[in-house]
N, C-alpha and C positions, 0 to 999 in steps of 0.2 A: 254451585260447584263449576259448572261449565263457564259462567261468566268470569270467575276467578282466574281459570286457566287461560281464557281468551285475553284477559288483562295482562297476565304475566307473559304471554306470547307477544302481545303488542309492546310491552315494555322491553322485552329483550330485543325486538326488531329495532325499536327506536335507539336503544343503547348501542346496538351494532352499527346503525346508520350514523349515529354521532361519531363513533370510534373511526368509521371510514372516512367521514368528512374531515376529522381532525388530522388523520394520516395524509390525506390529499393536501390539506393546507400546509402542513408541515413540509411535505415534499416540494410544493410550490415555493415556500419561503427558502428552502435549502437551494433550490435551483436558481432563485433570484439572487441570493448570496454568492453562489458560485459564479454566475454570469457577471455580476458587477466586480467581483474579485478578478476575473479574467481581464477586465478592462482597467486594471490598476486602481479600482475605487474612484475613477474619474467620472463624476456624475455627468459633466458635459459630454464626455465622450460616449457614455452609455445611452445619452438621449439623441445621438447622431442617427440619421436614417441608416438603414442597413446598406453596406457596400461603400459608405463614405468615410474617409479617414483624413486625419490632419495631414499626413504625408501627401496624400492625393491633392488636397486643396493648396498645398504649398508649391506644387510643381509648376516651373515657369512655363509660359506658353512657348512652343517651339516654332521658330519661323525658318523657312528654308533660305539658306545663303546662296551665294554664287555657285559654290562647289556642288551643292545639292541639286541645283537646277541645270547643271551641266548636261548637255544632250549628246555629247560625244565621248563617252567614257574610254573608248579604245584609242583615242588620239594621244600621241606621245606628247609628253611635257618637254618644255624647252629649257634653256638655261633657266627659265621657268617655263610654264606652259599655260594652256588654257585655264588652269586653275590658279595661276599665279596672283597673289594679292597685288593690289595697286601700290605704288611706291610710298603712298602716304600710310599704308598699313604695315609696313615693314619695321622691325625693331621697336616693338610696343614698349619694351622694357629698357627705357632709356636711363642712363645714369646721370648724375648731377653734372658731370662734365661733358661738353660736346665732343663727340667722336668724329672720326674721319668721314664717317657716313653722313655726318651733319654738314659738311662743307660742300660747296658747289662742285659738281663733277662734270667734266667736259665730254663724257661719253667714252673716252679711252681709245677710240679708233684713230688711225692715221688716215685721213681723208685722202682719197685718190690713190691709195695703196692697191697694187694689183696682186691677185693670188699667185702664190709661187708655184713652180712646177714640181717641187718636192716638199714633203713636210719637214718641219724643224725639230731636230733632237738637241736637247742640251743635257750634257752629262748622261747621255744614252737614254733620256726620258723624252718621250714625245710630248710637245707642248702645243697646245691650241688655245689661244686667247685673242683679245682684241688687237694685239700687236703682232702676233705670230699666227697668220691664218693657214689653212690647209689647201692643198690643190683641189680644184672642182672635181677632178677625176679620182680623188683619194677615196676608196670605198672598201675598207678592209672587212666590214661586217662586224658582228659582235664578237669581241675576244673570247675564245674558248677558255683561256687561262682565267680571265676575270669572271667568266660564268661559273667555272668550277669552284672558284674561291667564293663567290656568292652563295652557291648551293651549300657549301660546307659551313658558312656563316648562318645561313637560314636554318640549317639542320640543328645548330646549337641554339639558336634562338627559340626554337620550338620547345626546348627543354625548359625554358623560362616562360612558356605559354605565349610567345609572340610568333605570329605566322607572318614572316616577312615575305614580299614579293617585289621584283624588279619590273615596275610597270612601263618603263621606258629605258631603252639601252641604246643600240646603234640607230643612228638616223642618217639617211642619205643627204647629199647636197640638195637635191631636187626637193625633198620634202621640207627641208629648212627653208627654201625659197617660199614655199606656200605658208609655212608657219609663221616666219617673220613678217611677211607682207600683211598677213591677217592682223597681227598685233599692232603693226605701224599704222594701218588703216583705222584700227579701232581706238588707239590710245595716242597716236602720234609718235613720230620717230624718236624723239627725245626720251619719251617714257618707255617705249619698247626697247631702246638700247639698254636700259638698266636691268631688264629681265629676260631678254631674248637675244640670242646670237644672230647677226647677220649671216647670210649664206656663206659658208667657207670658214666661218669663225667659230662654229659650234664644236664644243668638245664632245658632243654625242657622235659626231662624224668619226671620231677616233675608234669607236667600238669599246671604249674603255670607261665610259661614263654610265653610271647606273642610277636611275631615279628610283628610289625605294620607299615603299610604303607598307601599311599593315592590312592584310586581307580582312574584309568586312568593316574596314574603317576608312572607306574611301573618301570621306568628307575632309580627311587630313592629308590626301594625296596632293603633292605639289603645293602645299600650304605651310605657312610659317608655324601654324599650330602643331604640325607633326613633331617639332622639336620638343614640345611641352608634354607629349604622350609618353607613357612608359616604354612603348617600343621605340620611340624616337631617342629617348635617353639611353636605352640599352644599346642601340646602334651606334650612338656618338661614343659611348664608353669602350666599345668592343670592335668596331669596324677595323681599326688598325691591325688587329691581331690577325686579320685575314688579307691584309694588303689594300684596304680601302681608306681613304681620307675625305673628310668633309671638304669638299672643293671650294665652297663659298661660305666661309665662317662670317659670324656677326662682326660688324664694324671693320670690315676689310674691303670694302667696295672700291676704295681709291687704289688698292693693290690688285685685286683680281678683276675689277671691272664690272662686277655684277652685285646686286643686292644679295643679302643672306639668303640662302636656300638650305633649309634643314634636311631636305630630302635628296640632294644631289651629291652623290659620292663618286670618286674617281679612283680606279684600280691602278696603283703604282708598285705593287709587290710588298711583301711583308717587311723587309729590312727598312726600306725607305718610308713606308707608312708609320713604322714604329718610331723613327727619328722625327718625322714631321709632327706626330701626334705629341711626343714628349716635349718638343720645343714649342709647340703651340703657334706653329707658322703656317703659311700658305705655301703652295707649290711654287709660286712665283718667288717668294722669299728664299725658299730653299735653292732654286736654281739661280738665283741672282738676276732675274729678269724683271723688267718693268711690267 
């Protein structure tokens, strides 16, 4: 009698153990199915080591460019600046037809010209370029009107998630001496003249020129790449509404004297900026000066 009872207990235990094992196996299979399903039933993907994904492997190697290696982030930019691309890097999107920028350029300066005693105004607009320099003593500082217009523009840009900053505005004659000489020593006078103004010829000395970039995107500051960013595109399409014009447009070097600078904007006031923007012309073309 006792043996039968023991056999029954043993049988029940074995049956219970088998049920538990079956439940564990079923749970394991269900978990495996869920895991594979979460990986889109991609067998190769499920066999990858943990923490590795195709997107990680496809990421290109990142190398530091000239802008990233810059050691003087607070230095003001020129008609380009220390971040300026070399002449060969400008205008990468060439059209099938040769532009004016493809033609030889003599530099645009009137050699031997002396700086004037008074600044030049044409149609009541202050002009500073390679033909119309400024007095060495001309030092108005940053324009308050231009600064107020920029702050208004930057506030609206934030509504579109663009945090604009003016990283270089007014620049003194003495500072331009240091800046230009550095570029001429580094790249030679001919190359420097395409992207940096000689002392007395810099539009930054007027206090009306604003070099604009996007906060936390310093690699695009004073770089042609800024024009391809969303912030750069927004600025190009909206700056005129606040009185700013893109001072050195693409394919206009024969007119402005400088390579295309996507970051350099000049304050001229809203009415004039609107007109220049709609006509798609430069300040020189509007004023009728070379």
